[in-house]
N, C-alpha and C positions, 0 to 999 in steps of 0.2 A: 182511463182510456175514453176518448170521445166516441160518439156514436159512429162516425164514419170509419174510424180505424177498427172498431169492434165488428162492423159489418164486413170489412175486408177479411178479417180473421175467420169469420163464419164459413167462408167458402173454401177454406182449406180442409174442412171436415168431410167425413164420408156421407154426410147428409146429402151431398150433391152428386153422389155416384150416378144416380138415375136421372138427374136433372140436367147436368152439363152435356152439351153435345160433344161428341168425341173429337171434334176439332180442338177442343180445349184439353183433351186428355194428355197423359204423359206418353213419352215415346215407348215403343214396344220393348220388351225385355231383351237384354243383349243376347244375340244369337238367334232371335226370332226371324223367320223368313215369311214374306207375304206372297200370296199367289192369287190367281184368278182362274176360275173354272166357268166355262160357258155351256149352257144347255140350249140347244137349238130347238125352236118350235115347241117350247115347253107348254103343255096343256095343264091349266089349273083345274082344280075340282069344280070350279064354277063353269067350266067349259071354255073359258077364254084362253087364247093362245098368245104367247109372247115370242116373237121370232128369235130373240136372244135374251136369255135370262142369265145374267152375270152373278156369280157367287164369289165374293171376296173372302179370303181365309188367311189365317196365320198358322204356321207350324213352329213348334219349339221342341228341341231334343232331336234324337236320331232314331230312325226305325231299326228295330232289331228283328232279324229274319231267322226262321227255322231252316231245317235242312231242305225244305221244299220251296224256300224263298218267300214264305208268307210272313207278313208283319204280325208280331205277337204282343207288342207293348204299346199299341195305340190307345189313347184316351181322348174321347170327344168331349169338349167343353162348350156349353151352350149358355149364352148371355140372356139378359132380361129385355123387357119391352122397349126401353128407351136407350139401350146401350149398343155396343158393337163388340167385336172381338177384343178391342183394346180395354174394355172394362176388366178383363182378366189380367191386365198389366198395370192397373192402378196400384198405388203403394200398399193399400190394405191387402191386396192379393199377392203382388210380386215379392214383397218382403218375407212372406211366410209360407209360400207354397212350392217354389221351384228350385230352391237351393239344395246343396248336398244334405241328405238325410231328411229333407222336408217332405210333406205329403205327396207332392207331385214332382219329385226330384227329376230334373230333365236328364240326368245321367241314367235314369231307369226307364222313364216313360217318353213316348213320342206323342206330344200334345197337338191336337188338331182343333182349331178354334175358328169356326166360320162366322161371318156376318150374316144375320138372318135376312130373309127377303125383306126389302123395304128399309134396310138399315145399312149404314156404313158404306162399304165399297160394293155392296150387292145392289142389284137393280131396285129402283124405288120410284115413286111418282114424281119426285122433284127432279129426276133426270131429264124430264121433258114432257112426259105423257100426262102429268098432273092427274086429274080425276078420270082420265081415260086409261090409266094403268089398270091391269086386271085385278079383280078382287082376289086376295089371297087369305089363307087361314093357316092355323097351326099345322093342319094336316099336310098342306103344301110344303111347309117348312121342313117337316119330317122327311117327306119324299125327296126334297132337294138335298138335304144333308146326307141321306142314305146314298143318293146317286153321286154326290161329291166324293164320299168315301170310296165307293166301289169303282166308279168310272173315272173319277178325276185323280184319286190318290192310290187306287188299286189296293185298298184296305178292305178285306172281306170279313174281318172280325176285329172287335175292339175289346180291350181289357175291361173298360168301363165307360159309361156315359155319365157325366156330371153336369147338371144344369141348375141355374139359379133363376128364380121367379118364372118368367115366360120360358126360359130354358129348362127349368124344372118341370113345368107343365108338359113341354115337349118330350122330356125324359120319360114321363109316364106313358105317353103315346108310343114312343119309340120301343119301349120294352114290351108293350102289348103287340105291336105290329111286326116286330122283328125279334122275337124272343130268343132266337139262336145266334143273334149277331153280336152279343156281348157276354162277358163273364158276370157282370154285375152293373148296377145303376144306383146313382145317388141323386135324389131330387131335393133341392134346397129352396125353402120359402115358396112352397106351392101346395096345392091340395088336389086330390083326385076326384074332382067334381066340376060340373059346369059352372061357369062364372054366373053368379046370381046374387040375390040379396043385396046387402050394402056394397059388396064389391062391384056389382053391376051398376048400381045406382050412381056411385060417384063417377064411374067410367062414362055413363050416359050423360051426366052433366057436362063432362069434357067434350064428348062427341057432339052434343047439341050446341055447345058454344061455337063450334065450327060450322056444322051443317045448317044451323039456324041463323047464322050471321048474315045480315043484309049485304055485307061487303065480301062474303065468301064467293059469290058469283058462280056457284056450281063448280068450284075448284079453280076457276080462272081469275082469282084475285090478284091484284097488283101489289098489295101490302097485307101484312098479317092482320086477320080480322081482330077488331078491338075486343070483342066479347071473349075470344080465345085468350088474349093476353090477360084479361081480368080473371079468368077461371084457371089458367095454367098453374098458379101456386097450389091449387088443391092437390096436385100430384105430389109435390114436395111435402105437404102436410100429411097426406094419407100414408106416405111411405116412411115417415119418421116417427119417433116416439114422443109422447107428451113430455117426458122428462128431458129429452135432448132439446126439443124446441124451447122449453122453458129456460134451459141453460143458455141457449143462443139469444133469446129475446125475453129477458126477465122483466121488462117494463112495457107499458102500453106503446110508448113511442118506438121502442126497438122492434116490437112485434109488427107494427105497421110498416116500419122501414124495411123489415125483412120480407114482408109480403110484397112490397113495392119492388124490391130487388128481384125477387122471383118472377114477378109479373113482367118486368123489363126484359128479363132473359128470354121470354117467349117470343120477343120480336126477332130473335136470331133463328128461331125454329121454322121449319116448313109445315104449315098447318095440314096440308094434304098428307104428308108423311106421317104426322102424328095421328091423324084420323084413321088412316089405314092400319097403323100399328095397333090401335085400341079396338078397332072393329074385327081384327084378325082372330080374336079369341072366341068369336061366335060359334066356331065348329069344335070347340074344345069340350070334351066330356069323356074322360077315360073310365068313368064309374061302371058302365055296363060290362066292360071286358077285363076287369082286374084279374080274374082267374087265368087269363092268358099269359100273365107274367110268370116266367119259369125260372128266372135267375134271382140270386140274392138282391133285394131291393131295399135301400135305406132312404127314408124321408127325414129331413132335418128342418124343423120349423122353430120359430122364436115366440116366446111367451107373449110379447107385446106387439106382435105383427097385426096391424089393422086389416091388411089385405087378406090374411089367412088366419082368422080369429080362432084361438084354441077353444073358446067356449062353444063352438059348433060341434066339437068332438068328432070331426070328420075322420081323422086318422084312427081314433079309437074304434070307430064303427067299421071302417072299410079295410084297414090294413090286414085284419085276419083273413080276408079273402085272397091276399097275395101269399102264395105258397111259402116263399122264403122272405117275406117282408118283415120289416121292423121300422120303428120310427123313434125319434128323439126330439123332445121340446127343450130348447136351450133357454135359460133365463140369464142373459148377460148382466154384468154389473152395471149400475147406473153411472153416467147416463147411457142407457142403451140406445140403439138407433132404429128400433122397430124393424120394419121390413128391410131397411138398409143394412141390417146386420149381415146380410148375405155377402156384403163387400169386405167383411173382416175374415180373411182366411185363417188368421190365428185362432178365431173363435170356433169354427167348425172343422178346420183342417185336421187336428189330431184324431177326431172321430172318423173322418174320411180315410185317413192313413191306416187306421186300424182295420177298417172295413176292407180296404184294398189288399192289405196283407193277408187277410183271411179268405180272400176269394179263391175258390177252386178254379182250375183251368178247364173250361168246357171244350170237348173235342170239336 
């Protein structure tokens, strides 16, 4: 197989779950319905106000109501930093999660999947405000999703919250701030600590490639900053595994070609949107309030995840503080996908299904 054909085949893999813009994603699962919720004069924690904050969302399955008309089978699904609701419908998720008898069987659960602020169909800098868009953080995202559920969809309790990567980080915050709002929670590929160390360093490289670019022009650039295009492949490298990358690019020439392909893709992205997404984690730190989590909480991480390195032993140290907390470190067969294992529903789905079956119903 020649190099060009090999590179074309590379992009069919899950390594690109977090790299592809969702304009390139598959269509939503059959039966999925899309909606739009507008929050008027929304005030961010920064104090800035947006006259209309739009939240795009997707629902799947049917709500089941009790004798009082309250929905009892809702599950909130939260996506990662560079994704949207449609990440939950990529093949690695859709084929193993939503069918009959599968972990999130839509005959049993009513799935609610919002686009985070700054992503997908939700309000974002590239809608027109560019660098004048209000600064947002994970705390704002939790607030917005809570209001979407209560005010937009009239859901005052969920069976569970399940989040991947950034969504997992928000799951920690959600369980602390609204401990009676759910029966249980699952955080996948995340840690209950502030972004720091190597995880912050590589993010800062990406941030500086935008803010420090001569052609960024304070966010009013006319074309994607060149320095951002050169640095963007770091995201794909950090979120994949060494074994998978080696299988994709086993020669020097193929490794360089793969880097160049990732770099070229950055031209399709909006640098302001990317900048805001990566700076949004600045207010994330659930560590001081872990005792506030009252529901069964399961953290699922991966042995070769560079973003959430197991050698830091964060879950070993902090999970005992969660009253009903537990964690699992999965070691996928090679080639594993590192952080991107979060996109393999078949890998973590059975554990999630068992967790959901055992959840007591909170009054």
